[in-house]
C-alpha positions, 0 to 999 in steps of 0.5 A: 731705304730711300734717298731724299733729293730736296737739298744738297745732302741727299740724305739716305733715310731708312724706313721710319727714320728721318733726314737731317731736317727731322721732317722728311722720312721714309715711308713704304720706301718713299720719301715724304714730309712727316709734317704734311699739314701739321701747323704750329703757328698761324696768323694774319700778318701785314705783307711787309712783315714777311718782309715783302715791301714791293708785293701788294704793299698794304695788304694782309696775308695768312701766315702759316708755319710747321716745324723742321729746317734743313739749316742749323743757324745758331742765331735762329729766331724760331729755333723752337720749331726749327732746330732738330732737338726742339722739333721732336715735341711737335709731331703730336702737338701740331694741329693738322690743317688740310690744304682744303681747310687752309684755303677756306681760312684764307678765303674767310680772311679776304674781307680783312685784306687777305691776299693769300697764304704765306708759308713761313716761320720754319722752312717750307721747302722741306714740305713742299708737297703741302705747299703745292697742294694748297697753292693749287687750291688758292689759285682757284680762289684768286689768292696768292701763295708766298714762301719765306724760305732759306732757298736751300733746295734743288730747284729741279726737285721742287720745280712744280712749285714755280708754277704756283708760287707768286712771291718769295722772300729768300734768305741769302745769309752771306756771300762766303762758302765758309759762312754757309758751311761752317756756321749754318751747315748749308750750301751757298751755291745751292741757295744761289742757284735756287734764287737764279731760278726763282726770279724767272718765275715769280716776284722775289725779294732777298734778305740778309741778316747782318751779323757782326764779325761774320758778314758785315763788311763793305766788300761782302755786301757789295759783292752780294748785291752785285750778284743780285744785280746781274740776275736775269729773266727767262729771256736773258734780260738783266732784272736784278737791279730791281730786286729788293734787298732787305738788310736786317739787324742781328740780335743775340739769340739762342746759341749766338750770344757771344756778340752784341747786336749789329750796330745800327749805323753799320746797317744803314752804312751797308744799305748805301753800299748795296745801293751802288748796285740795287734800286731798292734796299731796305733796313730791318730791326733798326 
């Protein structure tokens, strides 16, 4: 048995078994990601699709995903590769792509506007070792490393990444502990601490999916955006006002079909609320 230190759960995992994410496993007494290099999805996407609106706009990026996640969002858009009961089919089906091969793919796409690799679709931090190994190679070729992440990781456990990741889009899914703990099976404070650290090292944009009846009030979005505004760099300078926030529209999906899609007018209204604190607020799925 060994203890995983990636997120707040600190899963104690028996030899050959898995933690909550269904990816990190105990092998020869050590915790390793069972999905290292196992790819379920790969595509060349516009950088704005991540979404990153203020990081090399107009460029393309190789987007790659594996399987597994350490949250259980009932509205997950990628539940087929993220949720526990769905993940079990992937270990034998996923294609292995080594860090070296992924780097070669990224280099080959340079003529088509590619600037690097974005680790996305599932949660990349649960296999941060693969991200780190690839990022080191990408840097040798002047290519960027991007993470699209739920941010639910101990910054000290994955700290080596901060020296190699160039940009992140991090979900701050709501601004109450009730929402994170009861609905998502996560930990809001860990996400906030991760964001606090990430902004000191790389370009960060934040995304909040607006769900009717859960996180769609003026007060919540005002407090969330005010917290972002107060973020600081390594020297203690307040930089949060310039961190982009993406407010995305929810559509009924997966286990959350008990409500309608978010009213478009409310998404635009909440944009004006967030703009009281932030310079750059974008709407998505509208």
